[in-house]
C-alpha positions in Angstrom: 15.9 17.4 24.7 13.5 20.2 25.7 9.9 19.5 26.5 8.8 21.5 23.5 11.1 19.5 21.2 10.1 16.1 22.6 6.4 17.0 22.4 6.4 17.5 18.7 7.9 15.3 16.1 6.7 15.8 12.5 4.0 18.0 14.0 2.5 15.2 16.1 1.6 15.4 19.8 3.1 12.6 22.0 -0.2 10.6 22.0 -0.3 10.8 18.2 3.4 9.7 18.1 2.5 6.7 20.2 -0.4 5.8 17.9 1.9 6.2 14.9 4.5 3.8 16.2 1.7 1.3 17.1 0.5 1.6 13.5 4.1 0.8 12.3 4.2 -2.1 14.7 1.0 -3.6 13.4 2.2 -3.1 9.8 5.5 -4.8 10.4 4.2 -7.6 12.5 1.6 -8.6 10.0 4.2 -8.6 7.2 6.2 -11.1 9.3 3.1 -13.1 10.1 1.8 -13.5 6.5 4.9 -13.4 4.4 4.9 -17.2 4.5 1.8 -17.2 2.3 3.5 -15.4 -0.5 6.5 -17.7 -0.6 4.3 -20.8 -0.1 4.7 -22.1 -3.7 8.5 -21.9 -3.5 8.8 -23.0 0.1 6.5 -26.0 -0.2 8.3 -27.1 -3.3 11.8 -26.7 -1.7 10.8 -28.3 1.6 8.5 -30.9 -0.1 5.4 -30.0 2.0 1.8 -31.0 1.2 -1.1 -28.6 1.6 -2.0 -30.2 4.9 1.7 -29.9 6.1 1.9 -26.3 5.1 -1.4 -25.6 6.8 -0.1 -27.3 9.9 3.1 -25.2 9.8 1.1 -22.0 9.4 -1.3 -22.9 12.2 1.6 -23.5 14.5 1.8 -19.7 14.9 -1.6 -19.7 16.6 -1.0 -22.3 19.3 1.1 -20.1 21.6 -0.6 -17.0 20.2 -4.0 -18.2 21.4 -2.7 -19.4 24.7 -0.9 -16.1 25.4 -4.1 -14.1 24.8 -5.4 -15.5 28.1 -2.6 -14.0 30.1 -0.6 -11.8 27.7 -3.0 -8.9 28.4 -2.5 -9.4 32.1 1.3 -9.2 31.6 0.9 -5.7 30.0 -1.6 -4.6 32.6 0.8 -5.8 35.3 4.2 -4.8 34.0 3.5 -2.1 31.5 3.2 -1.9 27.7 6.7 -0.5 27.1 8.7 -3.4 28.4 6.2 -6.0 27.1 6.3 -4.7 23.5 10.1 -4.5 23.5 10.3 -8.1 24.6 7.8 -9.3 22.0 9.5 -7.3 19.2 12.9 -8.8 19.8 11.5 -12.3 19.9 9.6 -11.8 16.7 12.7 -10.4 15.0 14.8 -13.5 16.0 12.1 -16.0 14.9 11.7 -14.4 11.5 15.4 -14.3 10.8 15.9 -17.9 11.8 13.0 -19.0 9.5 15.3 -18.3 6.7 17.4 -21.3 7.8 14.7 -24.0 8.2 15.4 -27.4 6.8 11.9 -29.0 6.9 8.5 -29.2 8.6 9.9 -29.7 12.1 12.1 -26.6 12.2 9.5 -24.5 10.3 6.8 -25.6 12.8 9.1 -24.7 15.8 9.9 -21.2 14.5 6.3 -20.5 13.7 5.6 -21.4 17.4 8.2 -18.9 18.4 6.8 -16.2 16.2 3.3 -16.8 17.6 4.7 -16.6 21.1 6.3 -13.2 20.4 3.3 -11.7 18.6 0.9 -13.1 21.2 1.7 -10.3 23.6 1.6 -7.5 21.0 -2.1 -6.7 20.4 -3.4 -6.9 23.9 -0.5 -4.7 25.0 -1.2 -2.3 22.2 -4.9 -2.2 23.3 -3.8 -1.4 26.8 -1.6 1.4 25.4 -4.5 2.8 23.4 -6.8 2.8 26.4 -4.0 4.6 28.4 -2.9 7.2 25.8 -6.2 8.1 24.1 -9.7 9.3 25.2 -12.6 6.8 25.0 -14.2 8.8 22.1 -11.1 7.9 20.0 -10.8 4.2 20.8 -12.7 3.0 17.7 -10.7 5.3 15.4 -7.4 4.1 17.0 -8.3 0.4 16.7 -9.4 1.1 13.1 -6.2 2.9 12.0 -3.9 0.5 13.7 -5.6 -2.5 12.1 -5.7 -0.6 8.8 -1.9 -0.5 9.1 -2.0 -4.2 9.7 -4.0 -4.8 6.5 -1.7 -2.4 4.6 1.1 -4.8 5.7 -1.0 -7.7 4.3 -1.4 -5.8 1.0 2.2 -4.8 0.8 3.6 -8.2 1.6 3.0 -10.0 -1.7 4.7 -7.3 -4.0 7.3 -6.6 -1.3 8.3 -10.3 -1.1 8.3 -10.7 -4.9 10.6 -7.6 -5.1 12.9 -9.1 -2.5 12.9 -12.5 -4.3 14.3 -10.7 -7.4 17.5 -10.4 -5.4 17.6 -13.2 -2.9 15.8 -16.5 -2.2 12.8 -16.9 0.0 15.2 -17.7 2.8 16.9 -14.3 2.4 13.5 -12.6 2.4 12.9 -13.8 6.0 16.3 -12.5 7.1 15.6 -9.1 5.6 12.2 -8.8 7.2 13.5 -9.8 10.6 16.0 -7.0 10.5 13.2 -4.6 9.4 11.4 -5.4 12.6 14.1 -3.6 14.7 13.0 -0.2 13.3 9.7 0.0 15.2 11.3 -1.4 18.4 13.8 1.5 18.4 11.0 4.1 17.8 8.9 2.5 20.6 11.8 2.8 23.0 12.2 6.4 22.2 8.5 7.5 22.4 6.7 5.3 24.9 6.2 5.4 28.6 3.9 3.2 30.7 2.3 6.3 32.3 1.7 9.1 29.7 1.4 11.6 32.5 5.1 11.2 33.3 6.2 11.9 29.7 8.0 15.2 29.6 6.6 16.1 26.2 2.9 16.0 27.3 1.1 19.3 27.6 -1.6 20.1 30.1 -4.2 19.8 27.3 -2.8 16.4 26.4 -3.1 15.2 30.0 -6.6 16.6 30.4 -7.8 14.6 27.4 -6.5 11.3 28.9 -8.9 8.8 30.4 -8.8 8.4 34.2 -5.7 6.6 35.3 -6.0 3.0 36.2 -3.3 1.3 38.3 -1.4 -1.7 37.0 -2.5 -4.3 39.5 -2.7 -8.1 39.2 -6.1 -9.6 38.2 -7.2 -12.1 40.8 -8.3 -15.6 39.8 -11.9 -14.9 40.8 -11.9 -11.6 38.8 -10.3 -13.2 35.8 -13.0 -15.9 35.7 -15.7 -13.3 36.0 -14.2 -11.2 33.2 -13.7 -14.3 31.0 -17.4 -15.2 31.3 -18.3 -11.6 30.5 -16.1 -11.5 27.4 -17.0 -15.0 26.1 -19.6 -13.8 23.6 -17.1 -11.4 22.1 -14.5 -14.2 21.9 -17.0 -16.4 20.0 -17.7 -13.6 17.5 -13.9 -13.0 17.1 -13.4 -16.7 16.3 -16.0 -16.5 13.4 -14.4 -13.3 12.1 -10.8 -14.7 12.5 -11.6 -17.9 10.6 -12.3 -15.9 7.4 -9.3 -13.5 8.0 -6.9 -16.5 8.2 -8.3 -17.8 5.0 -7.3 -14.6 3.3 -3.9 -14.3 5.0 -2.9 -17.9 4.4 -4.3 -19.1 1.1 -5.0 -16.0 -1.1 -1.7 -16.1 -3.1 -2.0 -19.9 -3.5 -5.6 -19.5 -4.6 -4.7 -17.3 -7.5 -1.5 -19.3 -8.3 -3.2 -22.7 -8.3 -6.8 -22.1 -9.1 -6.3 -19.6 -11.9 -2.8 -20.7 -12.9 -1.2 -17.3 -12.6 2.6 -16.9 -12.1 3.9 -15.8 -8.7 4.2 -12.1 -9.7 0.6 -11.9 -10.9 -0.7 -13.9 -7.9 1.0 -11.4 -5.7 -0.5 -8.5 -7.6 -4.1 -9.8 -7.4 -3.6 -10.8 -3.7 -2.3 -7.2 -2.9 -5.4 -5.8 -4.7 -7.7 -7.9 -2.6 -6.0 -7.1 0.7 -6.1 -3.4 0.0 -9.8 -3.7 0.5 -9.1 -4.5 4.1 -7.1 -1.3 4.7 -10.2 0.7 3.8 -12.5 -1.6 5.8 -10.5 -1.2 9.0 -10.3 2.6 8.7 -14.0 3.0 7.8 -15.1 0.6 10.5 -13.3 2.6 13.2 -14.5 6.0 11.9 -18.1 4.9 11.5 -18.2 3.2 14.9 -16.9 6.3 16.7 -19.1 8.6 14.8 -22.2 6.6 15.7 -21.1 6.6 19.3 -20.5 10.4 19.4 -23.9 11.1 17.8 -26.1 8.6 19.7 -24.2 7.6 22.8 -25.4 4.1 22.0 -22.6 1.5 22.2 -24.8 -1.2 20.8 -25.4 0.7 17.6 -21.8 1.9 17.4 -20.2 -1.5 18.0 -22.6 -4.4 17.4 -24.4 -3.0 14.4 -21.2 -2.3 12.5 -19.9 -5.8 13.3 -23.1 -7.4 11.9 -23.0 -5.2 8.8 -19.5 -6.3 8.2 -20.1 -10.0 8.6 -23.3 -10.0 6.4 -21.6 -7.9 3.7 -18.6 -10.4 3.7 -21.1 -13.3 3.4 -22.8 -11.6 0.4 -19.6 -11.1 -1.5 -18.0 -14.5 -0.7 -21.0 -16.4 -2.3 -20.0 -15.4 -5.9 -16.5 -16.7 -5.3 -17.7 -20.3 -5.2 -20.2 -19.8 -8.1 -18.0 -18.4 -10.8 -14.5 -19.0 -12.3 -14.1 -15.6 -13.9 -10.8 -14.1 -12.6 -11.9 -10.5 -12.5 -15.3 -11.2 -10.9 -13.7 -13.3 -8.2 -11.0 -10.7 -7.5 -13.6 -7.9 -7.2 -15.9 -10.0 -5.0 -12.9 -11.1 -2.8 -11.9 -7.4 -2.4 -15.4 -6.4 -1.3 -15.7 -9.4 1.0 -12.5 -8.5 2.7 -13.6 -4.8 3.0 -16.8 -5.8 4.8 -15.1 -8.4 7.0 -12.6 -5.8 8.1 -15.4 -3.4 9.2 -15.6 -5.8 12.1 -12.1 -5.2 13.5 -12.3 -1.7 15.0 -15.6 -2.2 16.8 -14.8 -5.7 18.1 -11.5 -4.5 19.5 -13.2 -1.6 21.1 -15.8 -3.7 22.8 -13.4 -5.1 25.5 -12.3 -1.6 26.2 -15.9 -0.5 26.6 -16.7 -3.4 28.9 -13.6 -3.3 31.1 -11.5 -0.2 30.5 -9.5 -0.7 33.7 -8.4 -4.2 32.5 -8.2 -3.4 28.8 -5.2 -5.6 28.1 -6.6 -8.6 29.9 -10.1 -8.3 28.4 -8.8 -7.7 24.8 -6.5 -10.7 25.2 -9.5 -12.9 26.2 -11.4 -11.6 23.2 -8.4 -12.3 20.8 -8.2 -15.8 22.1 -11.0 -16.6 19.7 -8.9 -15.2 16.8 -6.0 -17.4 18.0 -8.2 -20.6 18.0 -9.3 -19.7 14.5 -5.7 -19.4 13.5 -5.1 -22.9 14.7 -8.1 -24.5 13.0 -8.7 -22.4 9.9 -5.4 -23.0 8.0 -5.4 -26.7 8.9 -9.0 -27.4 8.1 -8.9 -25.3 4.9 -5.8 -27.2 3.7 -7.3 -30.6 4.6 -10.6 -29.8 2.7 -8.5 -28.6 -0.2 -6.5 -31.8 -0.3 -9.5 -34.1 0.2 -11.9 -32.5 -2.2 -9.4 -31.1 -4.8 -11.5 -27.9 -5.1 -11.7 -24.5 -3.3 -15.5 -24.6 -2.9 -15.8 -26.5 0.4 -13.2 -24.5 2.2 -14.9 -21.2 1.2 -18.3 -22.6 2.2 -17.0 -23.1 5.7 -16.1 -19.4 5.9 -19.4 -18.3 4.5 -21.2 -20.4 7.2 -19.2 -19.0 10.1 -19.9 -15.4 9.0 -23.6 -16.1 9.5 -22.9 -17.7 12.8 -20.9 -14.7 13.9 -23.6 -12.3 12.9 -26.1 -14.2 15.1 -23.7 -14.4 18.1 -23.1 -10.6 17.9 -26.4 -10.0 19.6 -25.0 -11.6 22.8 -22.4 -8.9 23.2 -23.2 -6.0 25.5 -20.6 -3.2 25.2 -23.2 -0.9 26.8 -23.0 -2.8 30.1 -19.7 -2.1 32.0 -18.1 -5.0 33.8 -18.7 -4.8 37.5 -16.9 -7.5 39.5 -19.1 -9.5 42.0 -18.1 -9.0 45.5 -16.0 -5.9 44.6 
């Protein structure tokens, strides 16, 4: 293949192709992460699971996912994003297919663990790829558009699963989605390199726009500890954001199904409508964050202020959800709450890149550890509160409280202060 031909596919430069494949990866991985929420009524009835047991099974994903955040980014920094993402994609595909054959809580729990292990490497590795392939002035946009693709996956999942269920059981749906995962793996193999400068399709203009090359070297224990302390405030904010996101991803179809007594198809339709708000929120958050940065050069304004706006906006629109039982009002408020909460995503994923661009995979993994811990606790606590109280009010109040806590903690982040190792 000639350099000119490899440089352009569908009119896209090589960096744009890489970003497009990463968007597809985010979309597919989130479909495979949250599809269990749509089949929850059928799955829990078939496997005879309580809300607490279902929450436990969902949270199993986040045990390895959270742990891997602490070293998964280091793996991609050390061995490269190309091989790391191929590995995680194959593992995710296998775990998803095998979920179609589970016989009870134990096997479901085990395969959710495997899924979390596979996906744990994905987003820190993708962040490393973004930091390698795109200039710093586009990092917020890239994080916004990739996570917008993830939220599009969230929104597409309920109607997609309902459509698949018209032809096969919930078990067959997992098999079909596991096979779908192979598509982005193939595209990633074709387009990606660990060092963009070695790609034959890159033009001189493409290479000139790249950030300064950083070598893939191991992070020492002392450096890792220093970086972890520096990223800790971002990790805490990410936990508060992640708690609310997991509420939406895990319980939304069941909320419409059980609280408003809708059938599965209408529950999926309302869930998809709410989740579409997140698609817009991710994209807007990235665009606004980068625009503020380009105009002012102020990373505090570009990152922290957008994060606080998102969390406070989500707080405002979640309050009516616990005060009214009108279906349309609740659906609109949930959509707006999800839009504002997703404004957080692009700037918070850009912060570790701002702080430690030479260790973007490691730093973003440390940050996403907070999201992983939220994934462990949020589904389980939400399910327990739901079983114990018999209402949806208490679980939503927990999310509302954590949004306020996250807003306050955001003032501890300092994306404007680059990480400088002590003694180095």
